[in-house]
Biopython code that builds the backbone (N, CA, C, O; Angstrom):
import numpy as np
from Bio.PDB.StructureBuilder import StructureBuilder

atoms = [
    (1, "MET", "N", (-34.366, -71.150, -15.402)),
    (1, "MET", "CA", (-35.016, -72.279, -14.216)),
    (1, "MET", "C", (-34.723, -70.811, -13.213)),
    (1, "MET", "O", (-33.726, -70.088, -13.199)),
    (2, "THR", "N", (-36.279, -70.689, -12.240)),
    (2, "THR", "CA", (-36.074, -69.646, -11.154)),
    (2, "THR", "C", (-35.767, -70.693, -10.094)),
    (2, "THR", "O", (-36.275, -71.810, -10.192)),
    (3, "ARG", "N", (-35.003, -70.400, -9.142)),
    (3, "ARG", "CA", (-34.724, -71.288, -8.184)),
    (3, "ARG", "C", (-35.374, -71.414, -6.913)),
    (3, "ARG", "O", (-35.788, -72.363, -6.246)),
    (4, "SER", "N", (-35.327, -69.750, -6.736)),
    (4, "SER", "CA", (-36.141, -69.045, -5.323)),
    (4, "SER", "C", (-36.508, -67.671, -5.795)),
    (4, "SER", "O", (-35.971, -67.002, -6.678)),
    (5, "ARG", "N", (-37.584, -67.372, -4.991)),
    (5, "ARG", "CA", (-38.060, -65.371, -5.387)),
    (5, "ARG", "C", (-38.769, -65.365, -3.921)),
    (5, "ARG", "O", (-39.412, -66.035, -3.113)),
    (6, "HIS", "N", (-38.051, -63.869, -4.238)),
    (6, "HIS", "CA", (-38.149, -62.833, -2.196)),
    (6, "HIS", "C", (-38.573, -61.578, -2.265)),
    (6, "HIS", "O", (-37.750, -60.663, -2.295)),
    (7, "ARG", "N", (-39.789, -61.361, -2.296)),
    (7, "ARG", "CA", (-40.062, -59.880, -2.211)),
    (7, "ARG", "C", (-39.415, -59.438, -1.282)),
    (7, "ARG", "O", (-39.268, -59.756, -0.101)),
    (8, "THR", "N", (-38.676, -57.933, -2.547)),
    (8, "THR", "CA", (-38.275, -56.710, -1.827)),
    (8, "THR", "C", (-38.890, -54.806, -1.747)),
    (8, "THR", "O", (-39.882, -54.327, -2.296)),
    (9, "ILE", "N", (-38.083, -54.260, -1.054)),
    (9, "ILE", "CA", (-39.211, -52.992, -1.384)),
    (9, "ILE", "C", (-39.063, -52.937, -2.821)),
    (9, "ILE", "O", (-39.947, -52.588, -3.604)),
    (10, "ASP", "N", (-37.922, -53.293, -3.111)),
    (10, "ASP", "CA", (-37.533, -52.476, -4.495)),
    (10, "ASP", "C", (-37.963, -53.277, -5.461)),
    (10, "ASP", "O", (-37.983, -52.837, -6.611)),
    (11, "GLY", "N", (-38.371, -54.541, -5.200)),
    (11, "GLY", "CA", (-39.376, -55.859, -6.475)),
    (11, "GLY", "C", (-38.832, -57.013, -6.103)),
    (11, "GLY", "O", (-38.069, -56.811, -5.158)),
    (12, "THR", "N", (-38.867, -57.904, -6.351)),
    (12, "THR", "CA", (-38.596, -59.327, -6.970)),
    (12, "THR", "C", (-37.386, -59.672, -6.566)),
    (12, "THR", "O", (-36.694, -58.718, -6.922)),
    (13, "LEU", "N", (-36.565, -60.589, -5.946)),
    (13, "LEU", "CA", (-35.212, -60.934, -6.063)),
    (13, "LEU", "C", (-35.303, -62.481, -6.769)),
    (13, "LEU", "O", (-35.942, -63.374, -6.214)),
    (14, "LEU", "N", (-34.734, -62.650, -7.798)),
    (14, "LEU", "CA", (-34.547, -64.214, -8.110)),
    (14, "LEU", "C", (-33.649, -64.436, -8.782)),
    (14, "LEU", "O", (-33.106, -63.757, -9.654)),
    (15, "TYR", "N", (-33.341, -65.955, -8.187)),
    (15, "TYR", "CA", (-31.845, -66.611, -7.747)),
    (15, "TYR", "C", (-32.698, -67.195, -9.082)),
    (15, "TYR", "O", (-33.834, -67.669, -9.058)),
    (16, "VAL", "N", (-31.769, -67.014, -10.317)),
    (16, "VAL", "CA", (-32.252, -68.553, -11.801)),
    (16, "VAL", "C", (-30.952, -68.910, -12.161)),
    (16, "VAL", "O", (-29.860, -68.348, -12.082)),
    (17, "HIS", "N", (-31.326, -69.937, -12.558)),
    (17, "HIS", "CA", (-30.212, -71.035, -12.649)),
    (17, "HIS", "C", (-30.449, -71.756, -14.019)),
    (17, "HIS", "O", (-31.417, -72.456, -14.316)),
    (18, "CYS", "N", (-29.039, -71.350, -15.025)),
    (18, "CYS", "CA", (-29.624, -72.262, -16.613)),
    (18, "CYS", "C", (-29.573, -73.292, -16.210)),
    (18, "CYS", "O", (-28.854, -73.649, -15.276)),
    (19, "VAL", "N", (-30.801, -74.402, -17.226)),
    (19, "VAL", "CA", (-30.575, -75.660, -16.773)),
    (19, "VAL", "C", (-29.282, -76.015, -18.237)),
    (19, "VAL", "O", (-28.656, -77.073, -18.171)),
    (20, "GLY", "N", (-29.029, -75.073, -19.407)),
    (20, "GLY", "CA", (-27.796, -75.691, -20.117)),
    (20, "GLY", "C", (-26.911, -75.977, -19.285)),
    (20, "GLY", "O", (-26.620, -77.033, -18.725)),
    (21, "CYS", "N", (-26.368, -74.631, -19.225)),
    (21, "CYS", "CA", (-25.256, -74.922, -18.460)),
    (21, "CYS", "C", (-24.210, -74.537, -17.738)),
    (21, "CYS", "O", (-22.997, -74.373, -17.868)),
    (22, "GLY", "N", (-25.831, -74.351, -16.183)),
    (22, "GLY", "CA", (-25.362, -73.915, -15.262)),
    (22, "GLY", "C", (-25.026, -73.741, -14.214)),
    (22, "GLY", "O", (-24.666, -74.273, -13.164)),
    (23, "ALA", "N", (-25.438, -71.806, -15.288)),
    (23, "ALA", "CA", (-24.732, -70.941, -14.359)),
    (23, "ALA", "C", (-25.922, -70.138, -13.677)),
    (23, "ALA", "O", (-27.063, -70.185, -14.137)),
    (24, "GLN", "N", (-25.631, -69.499, -12.706)),
    (24, "GLN", "CA", (-26.589, -68.440, -12.090)),
    (24, "GLN", "C", (-26.461, -67.247, -11.869)),
    (24, "GLN", "O", (-25.309, -66.816, -11.902)),
    (25, "ARG", "N", (-27.347, -66.488, -11.630)),
    (25, "ARG", "CA", (-27.450, -65.072, -11.416)),
    (25, "ARG", "C", (-28.648, -65.092, -10.572)),
    (25, "ARG", "O", (-29.410, -65.996, -10.227)),
    (26, "VAL", "N", (-28.592, -63.811, -10.334)),
    (26, "VAL", "CA", (-29.544, -62.905, -9.088)),
    (26, "VAL", "C", (-30.302, -61.982, -10.026)),
    (26, "VAL", "O", (-29.470, -61.839, -10.923)),
    (27, "ASP", "N", (-31.091, -61.450, -10.288)),
    (27, "ASP", "CA", (-32.411, -60.774, -11.394)),
    (27, "ASP", "C", (-32.996, -59.854, -10.357)),
    (27, "ASP", "O", (-33.261, -60.386, -9.279)),
    (28, "LEU", "N", (-33.251, -58.534, -10.492)),
    (28, "LEU", "CA", (-34.366, -58.206, -10.424)),
    (28, "LEU", "C", (-35.144, -57.493, -10.306)),
    (28, "LEU", "O", (-34.843, -56.301, -10.366)),
    (29, "HIS", "N", (-37.091, -58.057, -9.987)),
    (29, "HIS", "CA", (-38.042, -57.699, -11.588)),
    (29, "HIS", "C", (-38.469, -56.424, -10.185)),
    (29, "HIS", "O", (-39.025, -56.385, -9.087)),
    (30, "ALA", "N", (-37.963, -55.789, -10.886)),
    (30, "ALA", "CA", (-38.686, -54.249, -10.140)),
    (30, "ALA", "C", (-40.327, -54.444, -10.557)),
    (30, "ALA", "O", (-40.707, -55.249, -11.407)),
    (31, "ALA", "N", (-41.515, -53.239, -9.525)),
    (31, "ALA", "CA", (-42.491, -52.851, -10.088)),
    (31, "ALA", "C", (-42.511, -52.766, -10.917)),
    (31, "ALA", "O", (-41.483, -52.261, -11.368)),
    (32, "GLY", "N", (-43.417, -53.070, -11.784)),
    (32, "GLY", "CA", (-43.931, -52.325, -13.156)),
    (32, "GLY", "C", (-42.857, -52.673, -13.881)),
    (32, "GLY", "O", (-43.437, -53.000, -14.916)),
    (33, "ALA", "N", (-41.648, -52.853, -14.110)),
    (33, "ALA", "CA", (-40.990, -53.878, -15.330)),
    (33, "ALA", "C", (-41.436, -54.240, -15.880)),
    (33, "ALA", "O", (-42.562, -54.510, -15.464)),
    (34, "ALA", "N", (-41.190, -54.593, -17.128)),
    (34, "ALA", "CA", (-41.899, -55.507, -18.580)),
    (34, "ALA", "C", (-40.838, -56.511, -17.974)),
    (34, "ALA", "O", (-41.299, -57.651, -17.924)),
    (35, "ALA", "N", (-39.425, -56.392, -17.457)),
    (35, "ALA", "CA", (-38.611, -57.777, -17.098)),
    (35, "ALA", "C", (-37.770, -57.637, -16.406)),
    (35, "ALA", "O", (-37.098, -56.623, -16.595)),
    (36, "PRO", "N", (-37.511, -58.236, -15.663)),
    (36, "PRO", "CA", (-36.071, -58.470, -14.153)),
    (36, "PRO", "C", (-34.934, -58.297, -15.305)),
    (36, "PRO", "O", (-34.914, -58.560, -16.507)),
    (37, "THR", "N", (-34.082, -57.785, -14.478)),
    (37, "THR", "CA", (-32.955, -56.644, -14.751)),
    (37, "THR", "C", (-31.520, -57.548, -14.044)),
    (37, "THR", "O", (-31.618, -57.868, -12.859)),
    (38, "ALA", "N", (-30.694, -57.791, -14.536)),
    (38, "ALA", "CA", (-29.312, -58.661, -13.613)),
    (38, "ALA", "C", (-29.078, -58.211, -13.099)),
    (38, "ALA", "O", (-29.113, -56.997, -13.296)),
    (39, "LEU", "N", (-28.603, -58.741, -11.926)),
    (39, "LEU", "CA", (-28.208, -57.506, -11.052)),
    (39, "LEU", "C", (-26.554, -58.026, -10.226)),
    (39, "LEU", "O", (-25.926, -57.468, -9.326)),
    (40, "SER", "N", (-26.342, -58.949, -10.784)),
    (40, "SER", "CA", (-24.478, -59.698, -10.488)),
    (40, "SER", "C", (-24.683, -60.739, -12.006)),
    (40, "SER", "O", (-25.658, -61.024, -12.701)),
    (41, "ARG", "N", (-23.531, -61.013, -12.042)),
    (41, "ARG", "CA", (-22.519, -61.346, -13.751)),
    (41, "ARG", "C", (-23.205, -63.408, -12.976)),
    (41, "ARG", "O", (-23.423, -63.959, -11.897)),
    (42, "ALA", "N", (-23.254, -63.777, -14.735)),
    (42, "ALA", "CA", (-23.299, -65.028, -14.358)),
    (42, "ALA", "C", (-22.409, -65.586, -13.906)),
    (42, "ALA", "O", (-21.252, -65.451, -14.305)),
    (43, "LEU", "N", (-22.852, -66.499, -12.763)),
    (43, "LEU", "CA", (-21.459, -67.293, -12.767)),
    (43, "LEU", "C", (-22.198, -69.236, -12.832)),
    (43, "LEU", "O", (-23.260, -69.850, -12.722)),
    (44, "GLY", "N", (-20.566, -69.483, -13.113)),
    (44, "GLY", "CA", (-21.004, -71.142, -13.303)),
    (44, "GLY", "C", (-20.409, -71.643, -13.915)),
    (44, "GLY", "O", (-19.221, -71.365, -13.753)),
    (45, "ALA", "N", (-20.665, -72.519, -14.834)),
    (45, "ALA", "CA", (-20.554, -73.321, -16.224)),
    (45, "ALA", "C", (-18.909, -72.488, -16.710)),
    (45, "ALA", "O", (-18.817, -71.353, -17.178)),
    (46, "GLY", "N", (-18.124, -73.140, -16.517)),
    (46, "GLY", "CA", (-16.607, -73.095, -16.622)),
    (46, "GLY", "C", (-16.218, -72.098, -14.839)),
    (46, "GLY", "O", (-16.077, -72.649, -13.747)),
    (47, "GLU", "N", (-16.154, -70.876, -15.069)),
    (47, "GLU", "CA", (-16.003, -70.425, -13.762)),
    (47, "GLU", "C", (-14.720, -70.692, -12.703)),
    (47, "GLU", "O", (-14.787, -71.409, -11.705)),
    (48, "THR", "N", (-13.500, -69.921, -13.170)),
    (48, "THR", "CA", (-12.613, -70.291, -12.132)),
    (48, "THR", "C", (-12.679, -69.755, -11.543)),
    (48, "THR", "O", (-12.407, -70.471, -10.579)),
    (49, "THR", "N", (-12.945, -68.397, -10.984)),
    (49, "THR", "CA", (-12.690, -67.352, -10.136)),
    (49, "THR", "C", (-12.947, -67.706, -9.111)),
    (49, "THR", "O", (-13.673, -68.580, -9.583)),
    (50, "GLY", "N", (-13.094, -67.948, -7.472)),
    (50, "GLY", "CA", (-13.230, -67.639, -5.954)),
    (50, "GLY", "C", (-13.878, -66.119, -5.874)),
    (50, "GLY", "O", (-14.990, -66.133, -5.347)),
    (51, "SER", "N", (-13.588, -65.295, -6.133)),
    (51, "SER", "CA", (-13.766, -64.294, -6.284)),
    (51, "SER", "C", (-15.409, -63.436, -5.521)),
    (51, "SER", "O", (-16.579, -63.504, -5.897)),
    (52, "ALA", "N", (-14.985, -62.944, -4.753)),
    (52, "ALA", "CA", (-16.947, -62.418, -4.456)),
    (52, "ALA", "C", (-17.292, -60.655, -5.640)),
    (52, "ALA", "O", (-18.203, -59.931, -6.042)),
    (53, "GLU", "N", (-16.200, -60.780, -5.673)),
    (53, "GLU", "CA", (-16.286, -59.325, -6.891)),
    (53, "GLU", "C", (-17.049, -59.921, -7.947)),
    (53, "GLU", "O", (-18.024, -59.412, -8.498)),
    (54, "ALA", "N", (-16.542, -61.022, -8.185)),
    (54, "ALA", "CA", (-17.899, -61.748, -9.208)),
    (54, "ALA", "C", (-19.044, -62.473, -9.474)),
    (54, "ALA", "O", (-19.665, -63.198, -10.251)),
    (55, "VAL", "N", (-18.995, -61.913, -8.452)),
    (55, "VAL", "CA", (-20.826, -62.098, -7.914)),
    (55, "VAL", "C", (-21.719, -60.533, -7.804)),
    (55, "VAL", "O", (-22.765, -60.184, -8.351)),
    (56, "SER", "N", (-20.812, -59.816, -6.865)),
    (56, "SER", "CA", (-21.742, -58.406, -6.904)),
    (56, "SER", "C", (-21.563, -57.350, -7.683)),
    (56, "SER", "O", (-20.479, -57.338, -8.267)),
    (57, "ARG", "N", (-22.331, -56.393, -7.896)),
    (57, "ARG", "CA", (-22.239, -55.804, -8.736)),
    (57, "ARG", "C", (-21.900, -54.521, -7.696)),
    (57, "ARG", "O", (-22.342, -54.372, -6.557)),
    (58, "PRO", "N", (-20.953, -53.614, -8.459)),
    (58, "PRO", "CA", (-19.957, -52.310, -7.292)),
    (58, "PRO", "C", (-21.060, -51.403, -6.862)),
    (58, "PRO", "O", (-20.823, -50.453, -6.116)),
]
sb = StructureBuilder()
sb.init_structure("model")
sb.init_model(0)
sb.init_chain("A")
sb.init_seg("    ")
for serial, (resi, resn, name, xyz) in enumerate(atoms, 1):
    if name == "N":
        sb.init_residue(resn, " ", resi, " ")
    sb.init_atom(name, np.array(xyz, "f"), 0.0, 1.0, " ", f" {name:<3s}", serial, name[0])
structure = sb.get_structure()
């Protein structure tokens, strides 16, 4: 489920949430792309680390 979306110069950022497992992720749907690509790893359901590196892409 998409919780929110924000237009940027690179495309639309999608903040998504899995209703089944509770995981959350940030995707980018670039202009002209057929489907969004993940910008972060899924967090939630069973996540035990509080590290910021688990959220962002290097």
